[in-house]
Structures are given as C-alpha cells and as structure tokens.
N, C-alpha and C positions, 0 to 999 in steps of 0.2 A: 250168611250166611251169612259172615258175617259179612246174612249173617252176618241183618241181618243183615236186617239187619240188619253196609256194611260195617268197619272195625279198625283199624290199621294205623300206620305210624309215620310221622314226619318229624321235623325238628321241634324240640320241646321248649317250654319257657325256662328261663334261668331260674334256679332255686330262689324262692323267696319273693318272686314277682307277685304282687297282689292281684286279686281278681279284676280290679278296675283297670290295671294295665293290660291284662289279657283281653279284657273287653274292648279296649281301644284298639288293640292290635288285630284281633281275630274274631271277636264275638259280637253279639248285639244284646242290648238290655231288653228285658221282657217285663212281665207283670210284676207288681209289687211296689208299694210306696213307703214301706218302712213301718207305718202304723205307730201307735203309742206303745205297743208291747214288744217292740223289737222285730227282727226278721231273721229268717233262715235263708241260706243261699243254695242255689240249685243250678248245676251245669248240665246241659243236655245237647243233643245234636240238632243242627239246623237242617234246612232243606224241606221243601214242601212236597207232599201235603202233610207229612208227619209232624213237622214243627208246629203247624197250626193247631193240631190236636193237643200236643203237649202244652203249648202256651195257653190254650183255651181251658185246660184243666186247672192250671194255676190261676188264671183270671177268675174262674168261678170260685175257687177256694179263697182267694184274697178278698173277693166281694163278700163272702160269708164270714170272714175272719179278719175284720179290720185291725185288730190288735195283735195279730200273729201272722205277718205277711211273709211271702216267699219272693225273693229276688232271683231273677233268671239271667243266666248268661249262656249264649249258644255258640257252638263251634262246628265247623265242618267235620265230617266223619274221620277222614284220615288224620287231621290235626288233633282231634280230641284225645286219642288214646295216650299219646306222649304227654300232652298238657296235663291230663288228670293224674297220671302216674307221677309226674314231676311235682305237681302241687301237693299230692298226698305225701310223697316222700319228704317234702320240705315242711310238713306240718301246716300247709295252707289250703287244705282241701275244702271244698264247699260242704255245707251241712249235708246235702242230699247228693249222693254220688250215683249217676246213671251208668249202667254197664250191662255186660252180657253174662255175668256170673262165671262159673268154671274156674280155670286156673288162675286168672287174674284176681278173682275174688279170694281164692285161697291164699295168694301172696299177701293180700291186704290183711287177711285174718291172722296169718302167721306173724305179721309185723304189728299186730294189735292196732290196726288203723281204722277198723270198722266195728260197730257194736254188734253183739250177739242179740238177735231179735227173737230167739226162741221163747223166752219168757213172755214177751209181748204177744206172740202168736198164741201161746197157751192160754193167755188171759182173754184173747179175742178170737175164739175158734171160728166164729161166723165169717171172719175175714178170710181165713185160709180155706174154708169150705166152699167159698164161691169162686175159687180159681181152679184151673185145670191141675189135677194132682201131678201130672208129668212136668209141670213148670217148676216144681220145687227142687228137682234134682240138681240143677246148676246153681241153686241158691244155698245149697247145703254143703258144709265142710265138717267132716268127722261127726256127722249126726246132728249138727247144730245149724240153725237157719240164720244166715247173715244178710239176707237181702229179701226185699219184697218183690215177687214176680208181678209183672204188669205188662201193659200194652198188648202185643199180639204174637201169635205163633207164626214163624217165618221159615217155612221149608224152602229149599233151593228148587227152582223150577226150570225146566227146559222150555223157553218161549220160542215161538217161531212166527214168521210173517206169512200168513196165508196167501197174500197177494203174490209174493214172489214164488211161492211153491206152486201156485196155479199157473203163473207165467212160464215157469220152467217145466211144468208138467210132471212133478214128482210128489210123493207122499211123505208125511212125517216119518222119521226113523223109528223102527221098532226093535232095533238091535244096534250094537256097536258096528257090525259090518255094514249096516245101512248108513250109519253116519259117515263112515269112510267112503262108501259108494256115492254119497251125495256131494262130497267135497269137489270132485272134478266137474260135476254137472253144474254146480253154481259158479265155480270159477270160470267155466267156459261161457257162462252167460254174463260175466262181468259183475257178479254179485259175490261178496265175501260170504263164505259158508257160515262163519261165526263172528259175531261182534265180541270184543273183549277189551275191557279197561285194564290192561296188563300192568300199567305202572303202579296200580294200587296193590298188586300182589295177591291180596286175599281173593280177588276174583279168579285168579288162576287156580288157587287152592281148591275151589269148589269142584273142579274137574277131578282132582285126585281123591277128594272125599268120596265122590260117587264111584270112581273106578276101583278104589280099594274095596269098597263095600260090595260092588257088583261082582268083582272077580273072586275075592276071598271071604266075603262076609264081614260082619261087624267085629268079629274077634281079632282081625288083623290090626286095626287101629287100637282096639281095647288093650292089646298087649303093649302097645306103645304107651298108652295112658297109664297102664299099671306098672310101667317102669321095667318091663322085662328086657334083659340084656339082648342087644342086637335085634330087637323086634322089627326095626325097619327093614331088615334083610329078608323078610318072609318072601317066598317066591311070588306070591300074589302082588306084593308091593313092587317088585322088580318088573313084573308084567305090566302093572298099571303105569309105572313111570315110563316104560318103553312105549306103551300105546299113546301116551300124551305126546311124546317126542315124534312118534309116527305122524300124529295129526298136525303138529307144527311143521314138520318137513313136507307134508303134502299141501301146505298153504291153506290149512283149515281155518286160520284166523285172519281177521282184517290186517292188511299191511300196516305196519307201524304200531301194532297193538301195545308194545312195551312203552310207548310214549302217551298212551291214552289213559286218563284218570277216571275212576268211577265217580268221584265227587262232582265232576263237571257234568255228569249224565251224558257225556258224548257217546258212550257205549249204547245207551238207550236210544239216542237219536239215530244211530246207524241202523237200528232195527226198524223203527217206525218211518224212516225216510226211504226204505227199500234198498239201502246200501248193503245190508247184511240179512241173511236168511234166518239165522237162529242166534240165540243168546242164552247161556246158562247163568241164571241170576236169582237173587232172593225174591220171594213173593212180593216184597215191597215194590218191586219194579212195576207191577201192574198199576199201582197208584200213580207212579211217575209218568208212565206212558199215557195213562188216562188224563193226567193234568197237562202234559206237555206235547202230546202227540196228535193234537187236533182230533180228527174223527177216526183215528186209527183203531182205537178200542171200540168206540160206539158203533163204528161202521163194520165191525166184524173182521178187521184185519189181523187181530192178534190171536194166535193159537197158543196152547200151553199143554204140557204133559209132564209126567214124572220121567226121570232119566231112564232110558231103556236098559234092558239086560245086556250082559256080555256073554256071548256064546260060550258054554262050558263053565260059566261062573257059578260060584256057590252062594252068592248073595241073593236074598229075597228081593225081587224087583219092586215090591211094595215098600221097601225101606226108604227112609228119607234122611237128609242131613240139613243142618241149618241152625236156627235159633228157636229153642222151645219157648222162649219168652224174652223180655228184657227185664232188667233188674234195678232196684233202687236200694242202696245201702245208706247208713247214717254214719258220718265221720265220728270216730271216737274222740276227736279233738273239739267237737262242737260243744257249745254250752248246754246246760240243762234246758234252758228256755228254747234254744234252737232245736234240740232233740224232740221236745214236746211238739213244736210246730210240725216237724217232719212226720212224727207218728200220727198227728191229727190229719195231716195230708194223706198219709197212707190209708187211714181209716175212712175218711169221708170225701177225699178228693180224687182218689185213684179208681179208674174203671167204674165211674158212676154211670147211670143209665144214659146220660147225655154223652159221655165220652165213648161208651160202647157203640152208640149209634154213629158217632163221628169216625171211629176206626173203621166201622163197616162201610161208611161212605167213602173212605179212601181205598177200598178194595182189600182191607185187612180182616183177619179173623181174630177178634180179641180173645184173650184167654179166660174170660168170664164165662161161667157155666150158664146155660139157658138162653143162648143167643141164636139158636137154630131158626126160630121163626123170623127173626130180624134178617138173618142171612138169606133166607128163602125169599123174603120180600124185597131185597135190595135190587137195584138196577144191575149190580155186578153178581147176581145170584150164582150164575154158572161157575165163575171163578172162585167165589167164596166157598161154595159147597165142594168144589174140587180141593181147595186147600184144607177145609175142615175134614174131608175124607182122608187126605194124606196124613194129617196130624192124628186123627183118631184111629186109623187102621194100620199104620206102620208098625211092624213088629219091633223095629229099632228106629229111633229118631236120634241120630248122632248129632252131638253139639259141634259147632264149627271148631275145627282143630285149633286155631290160634286163640280161641277162648278156653278150650278144654285144657290146653297145656299151660305150663308156667310161662311168664313173660320171657324168660331167657330162652327156653326151648322154642317158644313161638316165634321169636325174632330170627333165630337160626333157621327155622322152618320156612318162614316167608322169604328170607334172603335166598335160600337154596331153591325154592319154588320158582322165583324169578329167574334164576340162573338156569334152571332146568328148561323153562320155556324159551329162554334165549339160546339154548343148545350149548351153553358154556360149561355145563357139568353133565356127566353121563349118569344113567340110573345108578350104577354102582358107586360113583363118587357121591351122589346124593345120599344114598343109604349110609355110606361111611360117615359122612358129615353129621347126619341126624342121629346115628347111633351114639355119637360122642356126647350128646346132650340129653340122652334119655335119663329121666329122673332128676334133672337139674332144674 
C-alpha cells in the first residue's frame, strides 16, 4: 500500500554521505561493472521475490549495454524513504530514483530535483501506450510527467487463513459487523484475529484508507488531498477513526503489534503459521507468503478478498486503495551521459517480456498491457486474475495516503496513526492534528 508496495521512515543518512557509505551500512551492491562508457546509479528496495526481478532487469540491460552500465544499491523498505530524501536534498541522489509518485514526487518537482520526462514520452509514444493509463496519474504533476510508471499494480487485499477459519468453523467476513463478530471467536480459540506489523505505521494506515472509503466514499480523502480546510473532520472520518479504535479495544490485532515491523515479514509469518486468522496487506504479500510460507499458498491455505463494505456506508465496495504502479524518476543533478543511460533503460530494460513473466511469477500483475493470457496460464492464476479484476474494475483506486500527501503531511499522518492505534490520541485529537497540516 504502500503500498506497496511498503513505503515508510527510519533514521536517515547524514547529508553528503556518498552512496558507497550507504552501501556499506545498509544496502547491497548489484549489477553493473562500470563499462567503458561510464555508469548510472540506481537505488531500489531489497527483499525477495521483488528484488530478484528488479536486479534481473538491470543485469539484462547491462549485458546488452556494456558501455552504459547501471550500478545498483538496495535498501530495506522502511529505511529507504528517509535515505533517498536525504540524498536528494543533499544533491547526492542516484541517477535513477525508485518511488511511489504522488506527493513525494511533487516535492521533488517543486525543488527542481527531477527531470521533466514529458518531451521524452512525447517522442516515444509507443512506450507510454504499452502501460496502464491509470498508472500515469501519480507520475504527473501539474500536467507534466516526471516519472516512468513500471513494475506492478498493488491493491491492498484482505488475506485470510483458510485452515484456521475451518478449524474455528467460521466464514470470511462480508461486512464490518462480521469482522467485529469474528474477533471474539478467534480470540477464544487462541488465534489473533488480525496480524499487523504496527511499528511500520503504514500498515495501520491501510485500515483507515479502506474505512474512510467504505464509510464516506473517495471524496472524503479527496477533500484532504485538495487541501480543503478541516477536511479531516468529516463525520465519516470520525466514524472510521472510532471503528479502528473499537477494533483495537476488542483485541482485534495480535498482541504487541506496535513492536512488529513489516520489513521483517513477521506479520506475514503470523498468518501462514496459523497464529493469526487475517491480515490486511498489499498484494505483494502473496509473493512473500508463496516464497516463505512453505506449502501454505500451494496447498490452498491462503484466502483473499477485497475489503468488505460497512453497513450504511456510501463507498462502492468495489473500490480499492494501494499503489497504481511504482515509479522511476531521473535526478536533475545527473550528468547528460547518466541521463541517457537511464532513458535507454526506461525504453529497453523496463517491463520487457522477460520481466513481465518474472513479475507474474512472483504473484504480481505487471502494468504492461496485453498480459491477460500470461496471467491465466500462471500457477497463481486465481490470485492474479483477482488482482487484475480489482485494478481494472474499481471505480476509484486511491493512492496510498502517505504517497499522495506531501512528506510533511505524510509524516504527521503516520505519527498520529501510530498513536491512534496505541489509543494515545482520540479520534477528535487525531483530526485536529491532521487539520493543522492540510496543504503543507
């Protein structure tokens, strides 16, 4: 969700620390040998199976372009966001900047830190035409395109463990009331109703994204995004915030959720080891559980569904939230030679046929058009077609809030979401705090 995606923030690098030092501290070197013609640099997220697809794309490009190489550094999700922002602010950005678009991209644009790619797309219409049209929204600022959409569409999904549902003798929830009714049933059986990596904060945010939509419709958050005064005080927002705290107070989440990180995949493990019954997470979770969960996925233990409606809510139950794509921008501080390598990579190294097949192999739906037959033929066809259906049929596909908002507003949001789940702020205090940063 991020989204997907995830997204999020830890201590950053000191200004001016070179990429090599970051590599020694937190990352790992990847493909690229420098070549005779120089090299571009590229930072992206670590973690399998997605990391393997990303590095594989670079390896193929480097093999085909010995005089124009790409050097890779990888970072864990939570650490990446602060590191990349710090590096960009210090004028030490990599050539190719991996991101989620939205508000963070806008902040880069306003600071003249990334290149306008609109002329390049205009000159290469075939590149734009092979991607999902919906993927360009979060890449666009004031009508200009500043990022290359790529990778996969990542809606947030309600996953559930079929084994424990069968053991307890209950059915997947079809409404918010069903969710609340399931909580005591699973607790009585010694199973956490929901897994949650709450220390990462963005995992908590996914609950609010859906509840705001299901209760009030997409216009509730749209008002926040548009900068309307006191938009967080909408009655549907107060209702959603109250429902989340009701779920916390009912012991709906695994004990100690505030100390569990998403980067460790400990939240995933709770689901596939039968310690938790359900988990709200990005569609990328499927690939993680497939890779790390033994026969949990292949044996039919994993169930999945869109978030259920809330009784009396105005939101369309087909709506989704998450990441419409991932995005690559080019640093305005890069050399002309590095920028050429980056654009060559965008044109010939991104979402190639080989990469599309690899994304499908991880349980992801790539944003390249014409992949329906490959999805249907995959071992993960049921899940992939489910995700494709969400992405193609949702009337509204909301971008993850911490990516849609500015970095300043997003940090205040994440901090208050953590406090909301810890019951240290009330719904009214939450809205008061967030109203103060609307438009900032």
